[in-house]
C-alpha positions in Angstrom: 21.0 20.5 17.5 20.9 21.7 13.9 18.7 20.0 11.4 21.8 18.6 9.6 23.3 17.1 12.8 20.0 15.5 13.8 19.7 14.0 10.3 23.2 12.5 10.7 22.4 11.2 14.1 19.1 9.6 13.0 21.0 8.0 10.0 23.6 6.6 12.3 21.1 5.3 14.9 19.0 3.7 12.1 22.1 2.3 10.5 22.9 0.3 13.6 20.3 -2.2 12.5 21.9 -2.6 9.0 25.4 -2.6 10.6 24.4 -5.4 12.9 23.4 -7.5 9.9 25.9 -6.5 7.2 29.2 -6.3 9.1 28.8 -10.0 10.2 28.1 -11.4 6.8 31.9 -12.0 5.9 32.2 -13.8 9.2 29.3 -16.3 8.9 31.4 -19.1 7.4 34.1 -18.6 10.0 31.6 -18.7 12.8 30.2 -22.0 11.4 33.8 -23.5 11.1 34.9 -22.4 14.6 31.7 -23.2 16.6 30.3 -26.0 14.5 26.8 -26.2 12.9 24.4 -29.0 13.6 20.9 -29.3 12.0 18.5 -27.7 12.4 20.8 -24.8 13.3 22.5 -22.9 10.6 24.6 -19.7 10.3 21.7 -18.3 8.3 20.0 -18.1 11.7 22.6 -15.6 12.9 20.8 -13.1 10.7 17.1 -14.4 10.9 17.1 -14.6 14.8 18.4 -11.0 15.0 15.4 -9.9 13.0 13.1 -12.2 15.1 14.4 -10.5 18.2 13.5 -7.1 16.6 10.0 -8.3 16.2 9.7 -8.7 20.0 11.6 -5.6 21.0 9.6 -3.4 18.6 6.4 -4.3 20.4 7.7 -3.0 23.7 9.8 -0.1 22.7 7.0 1.9 21.0 4.7 2.0 24.1 7.6 2.8 26.3 8.5 5.7 24.0 4.9 6.9 24.2 4.8 6.6 28.0 8.4 7.8 29.0 9.7 9.6 26.0 11.6 8.8 22.9 15.0 9.5 24.5 14.6 7.1 27.5 13.3 4.3 25.3 16.2 4.7 22.8 18.8 4.6 25.6 17.1 1.6 27.2 17.2 -0.3 24.0 20.9 0.4 23.5 21.6 -1.2 27.0 19.9 -4.4 25.9 21.8 -4.3 22.6 25.1 -4.0 24.6 24.1 -7.0 26.7 23.5 -9.1 23.6 26.7 -8.0 22.1 28.7 -9.1 25.2 26.9 -12.6 25.2 27.7 -13.1 21.6 31.3 -11.8 22.0 32.2 -14.4 24.5 30.0 -17.3 23.2 31.6 -20.7 22.9 28.7 -22.2 20.9 26.5 -21.3 18.1 23.5 -21.5 20.4 25.0 -18.7 22.7 25.8 -16.6 19.6 22.1 -16.9 18.6 21.0 -15.9 22.1 23.2 -12.9 21.9 21.9 -12.0 18.4 18.3 -12.3 19.6 19.1 -9.9 22.5 20.8 -7.6 20.0 17.7 -7.6 17.9 15.5 -6.8 20.9 17.8 -3.9 21.8 18.3 -2.4 18.4 14.6 -1.8 18.4 15.3 1.1 20.7 17.1 3.4 18.3 15.1 1.9 15.3 11.7 2.7 16.7 12.4 5.7 18.8 14.1 7.4 15.9 11.2 6.9 13.7 8.9 8.3 16.4 11.2 11.3 16.8 10.9 12.0 13.1 7.1 11.5 13.2 7.0 14.0 16.2 8.6 16.7 14.0 7.4 15.9 10.4 4.5 14.3 8.6 3.3 13.3 5.1 5.6 14.0 2.2 8.0 16.0 4.3 8.4 13.0 6.6 9.0 10.8 3.5 11.6 13.3 2.3 13.5 13.3 5.7 13.4 9.5 5.9 14.7 9.2 2.3 17.6 11.6 3.0 18.3 9.6 6.1 18.3 6.3 4.2 20.6 7.9 1.7 23.2 8.7 4.4 22.9 5.4 6.2 23.2 3.4 3.0 27.0 4.0 3.2 26.9 1.4 6.0 26.1 -1.7 3.9 28.4 -0.3 1.3 31.5 -0.1 3.6 30.7 -2.4 6.5 31.3 -5.8 4.8 34.7 -4.7 3.4 35.8 -3.2 6.7 34.6 -6.1 8.6 36.3 -8.6 6.3 39.6 -6.8 6.9 39.1 -6.8 10.7 38.1 -10.5 10.7 41.2 -11.4 8.6 43.3 -9.8 11.4 41.5 -10.7 14.6 38.7 -13.2 13.8 34.9 -12.8 13.8 34.6 -11.7 17.4 36.2 -8.3 16.6 33.0 -7.4 14.9 31.2 -7.6 18.2 33.8 -5.4 19.8 33.1 -2.9 17.1 29.3 -3.2 17.8 29.9 -2.4 21.5 32.0 0.7 20.9 29.6 2.1 18.3 26.6 1.6 20.5 28.3 3.3 23.5 29.3 6.3 21.3 25.9 6.7 19.9 24.2 6.4 23.3 26.5 9.1 24.7 25.7 11.4 21.8 22.0 11.1 22.3 22.3 11.5 26.1 24.4 14.6 25.9 22.9 16.4 22.8 19.5 15.3 21.7 16.4 16.9 23.2 13.2 15.0 24.0 10.6 15.4 21.2 7.5 14.1 23.0 6.1 16.6 25.6 4.9 15.2 28.8 1.4 16.4 28.1 1.2 14.1 25.0 2.4 11.0 26.7 0.3 7.9 27.1 0.6 5.9 30.3 2.1 2.4 30.0 -1.0 0.4 30.9 -1.9 -3.1 29.5 -5.5 -2.0 29.0 -4.4 1.1 27.0 -2.0 -1.0 24.9 -4.8 -3.5 24.1 -7.3 -0.8 23.2 -4.8 1.2 21.0 -3.4 -1.9 19.4 -6.9 -2.8 18.4 -7.6 0.7 17.1 -4.4 0.7 15.0 -4.8 -2.8 13.7 -8.5 -2.5 12.9 -7.4 0.0 10.3 -7.3 -2.1 7.0 -4.9 0.5 5.5 -2.3 0.1 8.3 -2.6 -3.7 8.4 -2.2 -4.1 4.7 0.8 -1.9 4.6 2.4 -3.8 7.5 2.2 -7.1 5.5 3.4 -5.3 2.3 6.3 -3.8 4.1 7.2 -7.2 5.7 7.2 -8.8 2.3 9.6 -6.2 0.8 11.8 -6.5 3.8 11.5 -10.3 3.6 12.9 -10.3 0.1 15.9 -8.2 1.3 16.4 -10.5 4.3 16.2 -13.6 2.2 19.2 -12.2 0.1 21.1 -11.1 3.2 20.8 -14.4 5.1 22.0 -16.5 2.1 24.3 -14.1 0.2 27.6 -15.3 1.5 26.9 -18.9 0.7 25.2 -18.0 -2.6 28.2 -16.0 -3.9 30.7 -18.6 -2.7 28.9 -21.7 -3.9 27.2 -20.5 -7.1 29.9 -18.1 -8.4 33.1 -18.9 -6.4 33.2 -15.3 -5.1 35.0 -15.0 -1.7 37.5 -12.2 -1.2 35.7 -9.8 -3.6 32.2 -10.4 -2.0 32.2 -7.1 -0.1 32.7 -5.2 -3.4 29.7 -6.7 -5.0 27.7 -6.3 -1.8 28.6 -2.6 -1.8 27.5 -2.3 -5.5 24.1 -3.5 -4.6 23.9 -1.2 -1.6 24.9 1.7 -3.9 21.8 0.9 -6.0 19.6 1.3 -2.9 21.4 4.4 -1.9 21.0 6.0 -5.3 17.2 5.1 -5.2 16.8 6.8 -1.8 18.6 9.9 -3.0 16.4 10.1 -6.1 13.3 9.5 -4.1 14.2 12.2 -1.6 14.5 14.6 -4.6 11.2 13.6 -6.2 8.8 12.6 -3.4 7.6 16.1 -2.5 7.0 16.9 -6.2 5.4 13.6 -7.2 4.0 12.5 -3.8 4.6 9.5 -1.7 1.9 7.4 -3.3 3.2 7.8 -6.8 6.8 7.0 -5.8 5.7 3.9 -3.8 3.6 2.6 -6.6 6.6 3.0 -9.0 8.7 1.1 -6.6 6.2 -1.8 -6.3 5.8 -2.1 -10.1 9.6 -2.0 -10.6 10.3 -4.7 -8.1 7.6 -6.9 -9.5 8.7 -6.4 -13.1 12.4 -6.9 -12.4 11.8 -10.0 -10.3 9.7 -11.5 -13.0 12.5 -11.0 -15.4 14.8 -12.7 -12.9 12.5 -15.8 -12.7 12.3 -16.0 -16.5 16.1 -15.7 -16.8 16.8 -18.2 -14.1 14.4 -20.8 -15.5 16.1 -20.4 -19.0 19.6 -20.8 -17.5 21.2 -24.3 -17.7 22.8 -24.2 -14.2 22.8 -20.7 -12.7 22.3 -17.2 -14.1 25.5 -15.7 -15.7 27.1 -13.5 -13.0 26.7 -10.3 -14.9 23.0 -11.0 -15.6 22.5 -11.9 -11.9 24.2 -8.7 -10.6 22.3 -6.5 -13.1 18.9 -7.8 -12.2 19.6 -7.8 -8.5 20.8 -4.2 -8.6 17.6 -3.2 -10.4 15.5 -5.0 -7.7 17.5 -3.3 -4.9 17.0 0.0 -6.6 13.2 -0.5 -6.4 13.5 -1.6 -2.8 15.4 1.6 -2.1 12.5 3.6 -3.5 10.1 1.8 -1.4 11.7 1.8 2.1 11.3 5.6 2.9 7.9 5.7 1.4 6.4 2.5 3.0 7.1 3.8 6.5 5.7 7.2 5.7 2.5 5.6 4.1 2.0 3.2 7.1 2.4 6.0 9.7 0.5 8.6 7.8 -2.8 8.0 9.6 -1.3 7.6 13.1 -2.0 10.5 15.4 -1.0 10.5 19.1 0.0 6.8 19.0 2.9 7.3 16.6 5.3 5.4 18.9 3.1 2.4 19.5 2.1 2.5 15.9 5.7 2.5 14.8 6.2 -0.5 17.0 3.3 -2.5 15.6 4.3 -1.7 12.0 8.0 -2.5 12.6 7.2 -5.6 14.7 4.6 -7.0 12.3 6.7 -6.3 9.3 9.8 -7.9 11.0 7.8 -11.0 11.8 6.4 -11.3 8.3 9.9 -10.8 6.9 11.5 -13.4 9.1 8.8 -16.0 8.2 9.2 -15.2 4.5 13.0 -15.4 4.6 13.2 -18.6 6.6 10.5 -20.2 4.4 12.1 -19.3 1.0 15.6 -19.8 2.4 14.8 -23.4 3.1 14.7 -23.9 -0.7 18.3 -22.7 -1.2 20.2 -25.3 -3.0 23.3 -23.6 -4.4 21.6 -21.7 -7.2 19.6 -18.5 -7.7 16.1 -20.1 -8.3 14.9 -19.6 -4.7 15.9 -16.0 -4.7 14.2 -15.2 -8.1 11.0 -16.8 -7.0 11.1 -15.3 -3.6 11.6 -11.8 -5.0 8.8 -12.2 -7.4 6.4 -13.5 -4.8 7.3 -10.6 -2.5 7.0 -8.0 -5.2 3.6 -9.1 -6.7 2.0 -9.7 -3.3 3.1 -6.5 -1.8 2.1 -4.6 -5.0 -1.5 -6.0 -4.7 -1.8 -5.4 -0.9 -0.4 -1.8 -1.0 -2.6 -0.9 -4.0 -5.7 -1.9 -1.9 -4.4 0.0 1.1 -3.6 3.2 -0.9 -7.1 3.3 -2.4 -8.6 3.3 1.1 -9.3 6.8 2.6 -9.4 6.5 6.3 -9.5 9.0 9.2 -6.5 9.3 11.5 -6.2 6.8 14.3 -6.7 8.5 17.6 -5.4 6.6 20.6 -7.0 6.1 24.0 -5.1 8.1 26.6 -7.0 7.4 29.8 
């Protein structure tokens, strides 16, 4: 495979996570109306339980990719994803949809983690950050287009058609990987799948303050995004009366992230991953502080134009951060890149889920919860990441026997 075709494949595989979240957003209210919602369940959990499933799947996929190869782990994850898709597709209750979504989250960890490990096998440092930024630039088209396309499909055939699309896409990507992509982890570098080795290597990875701090920082940034995603449909409808045009505004925010990823890809090798990450953290904190001040000064809710402008700037900062945070967190991982990617992704997903569920509980039909949540995430992650960046640590060497 050529470098360009690999980059496209990596972007598509990585975008399956985003697609599994964004394409379903226009259908959340319809799911609630058709299947019924009874406390403590909510259609918000259709998003949060997907991420919660990822936190579990990511713990397993990394070690499996280190033991059996990236390709096998990726394809195995896609099989679990397909199982969850079928469960949700034929669900007759919200509980069964949530079970299917949890399984989808577990399964999507395969392409998510294995793809990162494949990239880590081939690139490192600023070059890795550049590849991941280009990859994010390509896959940002998914959140730009997915809600609009899904809304059209849902209007024609109902919310279940989205799960049919998930099934078809997963099958096509699995066939492409199976037929075309080579294995990137040689047999000589593989680590046997043994509980003792997992425990020892997990302790080595997590005993690195730099890695642990960056896991939490990444989770807080992801948590801010997840907080918005899980409540966006209700917020736009209840606070601003936006329904049919929701995908357009959602696409505009995704465009801000895509532009940031593109700019980061151009600048990261010139300025360095640390400089770009620091700029992203400062930007997110400053913009979210302005959002808090503006929200507190508003009589009811923020004017829609002000809300969109500040949110676009916040997502631009998040777009700068995503490619760099993963590169920073994995920078000191050596032969345990697969397991390290698992721990980083799983830990950050767990932090993000707890953050989004916690702040989402304060949603009351206005933007206050979102402004305060973004500011808390921005400031906390800035402090944690700054401490981590200033630490100079030796690479983590995993136990192999």
